[in-house]
N, C-alpha and C positions, 0 to 999 in steps of 0.2 A: 725446412729452411726458408720457405717463402712466407715468412711471417710478415704481417702488415702492422702498421702503426698509425695513430691519429696524426702524428707529425709526418713530414715528408721523409722519404727513405734516404735522403742525403742531406748533409748539413752544409753542402756547398752553396754559397749565396750567388745567385745569378746577377747579371748586370741590372742595376736599378736605374730609375730615372735620373738619379743624381750623378750617374756615370756618363750620361748622355748630354748633348748640348741642351741648354735650358730652353723650354718651349712653353708657350702659354696654352692653358687648357681651360675650356669651359664645357658646359653641358651640351651645347649645340653648335654646329658649324656656322661661323660668322666670319666677316672680314677682319683683318688684323686691326684696323682702326676701330671698328665697332667693338671688337673683343677687348682692346685696351680701354676703351671708354667704359664698358660694362664692369671691368675689373676695378678701375680706379675711381669711378664716379661715386660721390658720397650720397647721391640722390636715389641710388638703386639698392634694393636689398642684396645682401651677400649671397653668393652662389655656393657657399660652403655647405649649407644644409642639404641641398640636392646631391652634392658630391658625396657627403657622408652617407646619405641614404643609399646611393648607388653602391658605394663601397661596402656597406653592411649587407646589402642584398646580394652582391657578388660573392662576398665572403661566406654568407650563409649557404648559397647554392653550391659553392665549391666544397665546403666542409661536409655538407650533407651528402653530396654525390660521392665524395671520397670514402666516407664511412659506410655508405650503402654498398658501394661497389667493391671495396677492398676488405670489408669485414663481415657484413651481414649476408648479402646475397652470394658472396664468394665462398663462404664457409662450406656449404654442401659440396661444392666442387672440390674443395681442398680435402674434405673427408674421403670422397671417392678416389681422388688422385692418390692419396697416401695409402689407402687400402689396396689399390692396384699395384702400387710400387712395392709393397712388402709381401704381396701374394706370390711367392716364388713358384708355386705349382699351378698357377692359373693357366687355363687354356685360352681364354680371351684376353688379349693385351689391351684392348680398348684404346687404340691409337687415334680413333675419331670419336666425336661426341655422339654419333648416331647409335653406337652399340651400348652406350652408357644409359641412354634414356629408359630402355626397358628395365634395367637393373635398378635405377632410381625409383621407378614406379613400383616394382615388387618390394623393395625395401620399405618404402612408405606404406604399402599395403599391409605388410607383415608386422612392422614394428611401429608404425606411426611416423609423424614428422620428426620426432626427436632423433630418429636414426641418422638423419642427415645434419643434425646440429650439435652432435656430441663433441665435447672438447672445446667449445667456443669460449667458455670462461677461462680455461687454462691458457688459451691463446692470448687473451687480454692480459692475464697475469704475466706471461713471458714478456710481453711488450713493456709492462710496467717494470719488471725486474731489469730489463735491458736499459730502459731510460734512467732508472735510479742508479744503475751501475755506471753509466756514462757520466752522470752528474757527480757521483762520489769520486770517481777516478780523476775527473777534471779538477775537482776541488783539492785533492791531496797530492796531485802531480802537476807538472807544468804542461801537460798535454792539453791542447785546445779542443774544446767541444765543438766549436763552429769555426769555419774558415771561409775565406772568399778568394777570388782569383788574384787578389792583390797580395796575398801572403806569400812568404818565401817557400822554397821547396822543403826546407826543414820543417816548417809548420805543417805542411801537407803530410809529410811522413809521420810526424807526431800525431796528427789527427787520425790517420789510418791505424796507427798503433793503439790509440784510444778505442777505436771501434773494434779492433781485434780483441783487445782485453775484455771489452764488454761482452762479446760473443763467447769468450772462454768462460766468463763468470756465469753466463746464462745457460751454458750447455746442459747441466743436470736438469734444469727446468724444461728445456726443449725436449729432452728425452722423455720425461714423464708426461709432457703435453702430447707428444706423439702417441704414447700408449693410450691416453684417454681419448684421442681423436679416432683411432682405428679400431679399438676393441669393441666387440659386439655387445649391444645392450641385452641380448638374449642370454649370454653366458656370464655376465658380470653385473655387479651393482653400479648404479650411477654414482660417480665420485662427487665429493663435495666441491664447493667453489675454490677453497684453498688447499685441496688435496694435492694439487700440483706442487705447491710450496713444500709441504711436509714430505712428500715422496722425493722431491728433488734434493732436499737436505739429506734424506736417508741415503739416496744414491751417492751423493757427494761424500758422505762420511764412510762409504764402503759397507754399510750394513746390508746384510742379506747376500753378500757375494759368495759366501761359503755354501749357501743352499742351492744356488743356480750356477752350476759349473760352466755353462756356456755363456754366462753373462760377461760381456766385455767390460773391463774396469773403466771407470769414468775418465781416468787420467789419460787413457789411450784415445779417447774421443775429443779431448779438449783442443788439441792442435788441429786436427782435421776440420772440426767445426769452425774454429776461428779463421782458418785459411779460406775455407769455402765461403763462409759468410762474408768475410772481408772482400774476397774477389768478386762475389756477386754484387755487393754494395758498390764497389768501385766501378764495375761495368754499368750498373744501374745509373750511377751518378753521371758517368760520361755520356751514356745514351740520352739521359734526361737533359743535360746541359746542351748537347749538340742539337737535339730536337727543339729545345726551347729557343735557342738562338736562330734556328732555321725558321720556326714559325713566326717569331717576332720580327725577323727581317722581312718576311713576306708582308706582314701588316704595315711595317714602316714604308715599304715600297708602294703599297696601295695608297697610303695617306699622302706621300710625296707626289704620286701621280695625280691625285685629286687637286693638289695645289697648282700644278702646272696646267692642267686641262680645264679645271672649273674655276680657278682663281680664288679659292677660299681654303682655309686651314681645316682639315678634317680631324677632329679630336679623337682620342682613343675612346672606343665604346667599352661597355662592360665586358663584352665578348673579347675584345682585344686585350684587356687587362688580365682577366682571370683564366680564360679558356686555354691559351697556349701553355700555361703551366700545367693544367690538368692533362692536356693531351701529351705533353712531354713526359709527365710522370707515367702515363699509360704506356707510352712507347718504350721508355727505359726499363720499366718493370717487365714488360712482355719479352723484350730481347734478352734480358738477364735471366728470366725464368727458363727460356728455351735453351740458352747456352749452358746453364748449370743443372739442367734436368737430370742427366745421367749421374752426376755427383750427388745430387739430392737423393736419388734412388738408392745409391750405395750407402750413404749415411743413414738413411731411414732404416735400412735393413740391419745395419750394425747397432743402431739405437735399440731396436726391438728384440734383438737376439738374446735369448736366455730369460726373457721376462714372462714366458708362458702366456703370451697374449693370444686370444682367440678372436679372429676378425670375421666379418660377414663375407660370405662367398661371393666374390665379384663376378663369377661365371654365371650364377643362377639368381642371386639375390634372395634366396629362400632358405639358405642353410649357413652353417658356420664352418670355419677352417682354422685349425691350430697352426701357429707359426713355429716351425722347428727347423732352425738352420744352425750351421756350425762353421761360420766363416772365421778365419784367423786374423783378418785385418782388411784394410781397404784393397790392397792388391789382390788378395785371395778372393775377395767378394767380386771384384771386377772380372777376374778370370772365370770364376764359376758361373756368373751370370751369362757371359758371352758364350761359354762352352755348352751350358745346359739349356739356355733360353734363347740364344742368339743375340746379335747386336741390338735388335729391337726390344730385347728384354730390359734394356736400360731405359726404355721409353714407355714402359707400362703405365697406363693412366694418362698418357699425353692428351687424349681426347678430353679429359676433365679440365686440363689447363686451357685448351682451346675454348671449351664451353664457358669457363670462368671469364676469359677475356672477351668473349662474345657478349656476355651479360654486361661487362664493364663498358664495352663499346656502345651498347644500347643506352646505358645510363649517361654516357657522354653526349650522345645524340639528344637525349632529353634535356641535359644541362645546356647544350648549345641552343636549343629551341627557347629555353627560358631566358638565357642571356640576351638573345636577339629580340625576344618579345618585350622584355623589360627595358632594354636599351631604346627601342622604338617609342615606348610609352614615355620614358623620361625625356627623350629628345622632343617629343610632341608637347609635353608639359612645359619644358623650358622655352620652346618656341612661342607658345601662347603667352607665357609670362613675359617674354621679351617684347612682345607686340603691344603690351598694355602701356 
């Protein structure tokens, strides 16, 4: 359920510059008089080109960091996390990243690097299916695809309904994507790129349900998937918006303090423009993943039941384990996990989640360094240009 996407995980539009009092912005801190002169003078070259270069550079760093952190480097952690979640007989719960590192090393040694990257194509397919579903539903219904804080409560409810319907439509493909992600390469052939689509359609049509008696009908998974996905998205959005407003308020306070103490207007740097949004997305995603981790564990076990999937042994990393469960539903799965594995059984693989966000935090640190470095270089270049 912790799928990622190239776009932001929420369609809520935060407060933009147009919502705030109008301010003058240039590439380097100058006095108000000099700033107005540089902006309106016909004898000076336009500052639009440096601003466009900074915007493009910031956008490139932001997008690259997001793809790298949420899709590429996060996938091995997602594979291990899901394998731990569905391994109902596991001795090691891997609640911290430290116990996972030896398992990762042994899996890579036994099966190669591909063991930690399986199912990555199906993850992108699921994101594509969900995006297309949202677009089609918004086109044929009055449900809005994007909203802002200025919309009415009715529009917000309709937007949430749109997201929930998109999760419902994507459910069969999420199920098949999970199978591709956790199944061992030792005991199965590598699936094709679009195998997720064909298997998802097959599961949706109910084909093969008579062969696997423990297989839970897909219609029983639609509502839980929609509710959990929608709830997680809502909490992610709230955490993201709250964090974004908090981070931007700090930046605004620093710039206002510079006006009163140093007597000049401190413009927004590349860091001030792009990094708060990246940090807010990190915070919202981390809090939502922690909050819904137990529900994700239950859903993943129900997804996998009856599929005859064989996964890597997360206790040793050198053998395989068949998944053989017989849960009757969500309540029964919750009860069995708590009775047989303890409350911590709902958090199997939590260490992989911590490792995933530790990597994400490291990438954010690198992005912060790049933002500050480029901002300093652009400021120095604009200062030299202004002195000519």
